[in-house]
C-alpha positions in Angstrom: -0.3 -0.2 -0.1 2.6 2.0 1.1 4.5 2.0 -2.3 1.1 1.8 -4.8 1.1 6.1 -2.6 4.6 6.8 -2.8 4.6 5.8 -6.8 1.3 7.6 -7.4 3.0 10.7 -5.3 6.3 10.1 -7.5 3.8 10.5 -10.7 1.9 13.3 -9.6 4.9 14.9 -8.8 6.9 13.9 -11.8 4.0 15.6 -13.6 4.0 18.1 -11.8 6.9 19.2 -12.8 6.5 18.9 -16.4 3.6 21.2 -15.8 6.2 23.5 -14.3 8.6 23.5 -16.8 6.6 23.2 -19.8 5.6 27.0 -18.7 8.4 28.1 -17.5 9.5 27.3 -20.8 6.5 29.5 -22.5 7.1 32.2 -20.2 10.9 32.8 -21.5 9.5 32.9 -24.9 7.1 35.4 -24.6 9.9 37.4 -22.0 12.6 37.0 -25.1 9.8 38.0 -28.3 9.1 41.1 -25.7 13.0 41.6 -25.5 13.2 41.3 -29.6 10.0 43.9 -30.0 12.0 46.4 -27.1 15.0 45.8 -29.2 13.1 46.8 -32.0 11.6 49.6 -30.5 14.7 50.9 -29.2 16.4 50.9 -32.5 13.6 53.1 -34.0 13.1 55.6 -31.2 17.1 56.1 -32.4 16.9 56.4 -35.9 14.0 58.6 -35.9 16.0 61.0 -32.9 19.2 60.6 -35.2 17.0 61.8 -38.0 15.4 64.9 -35.6 18.8 65.4 -34.7 20.2 65.7 -37.9 17.1 68.5 -39.5 17.6 69.8 -36.6 21.0 71.0 -37.3 20.4 71.5 -40.7 18.0 73.7 -40.0 19.7 75.7 -37.4 22.9 76.2 -40.6 20.1 76.9 -42.4 18.8 79.8 -40.4 22.5 81.4 -39.3 23.2 81.5 -43.1 19.7 82.8 -44.0 20.5 86.0 -41.1 24.3 86.1 -42.1 22.6 87.0 -45.3 19.7 89.4 -43.9 20.8 90.6 -41.3 23.8 93.8 -40.9 26.9 92.3 -39.6 26.7 95.4 -37.4 23.2 95.0 -36.6 23.6 91.0 -35.7 26.7 91.7 -33.1 24.4 95.0 -31.7 22.0 92.6 -31.2 24.2 89.7 -29.8 25.7 92.3 -27.3 22.6 93.2 -26.2 21.5 89.6 -26.1 24.7 89.4 -23.8 23.6 92.3 -21.2 21.0 90.7 -21.3 21.5 87.4 -19.9 23.9 88.6 -17.4 21.2 90.6 -16.6 18.5 88.2 -15.3 21.9 86.0 -13.8 22.7 88.8 -11.4 18.8 89.0 -10.6 18.8 86.0 -10.2 21.1 85.3 -8.0 19.8 89.0 -6.1 15.8 86.2 -5.4 18.0 83.5 -4.2 19.4 85.6 -1.7 16.0 87.4 -0.5 14.8 84.0 -0.8 17.4 82.5 1.8 17.1 85.8 4.1 13.3 85.0 4.3 13.6 81.3 5.4 16.0 82.4 7.7 14.2 84.7 9.4 10.5 83.0 9.2 13.3 79.8 11.0 14.7 82.8 14.2 11.0 84.0 14.2 9.8 80.6 15.1 11.8 80.0 17.7 
């Protein structure tokens, strides 16, 4: 009786092991297909990025060429200088704003105590 019971358990566990192995194979296959799909999508996305980057560079060069031919050099330099001045003023203002914010935080901490 015990031997028959052990045989039955062996058959049961053997069958279960085969089912688990089959499920594992299916999952592995699905993972492999998903990986291949993602790699294809990544290559496609990379190609699109490369194309957009190239187009952007071409557009930038075209715009630079157009601006160089349509805007007099002195005007261009003047605008460039104005841009640099505004950029510098903005940086100064930004630093000042951060300093004021920090001072306000310190005051708030001090008042809280």
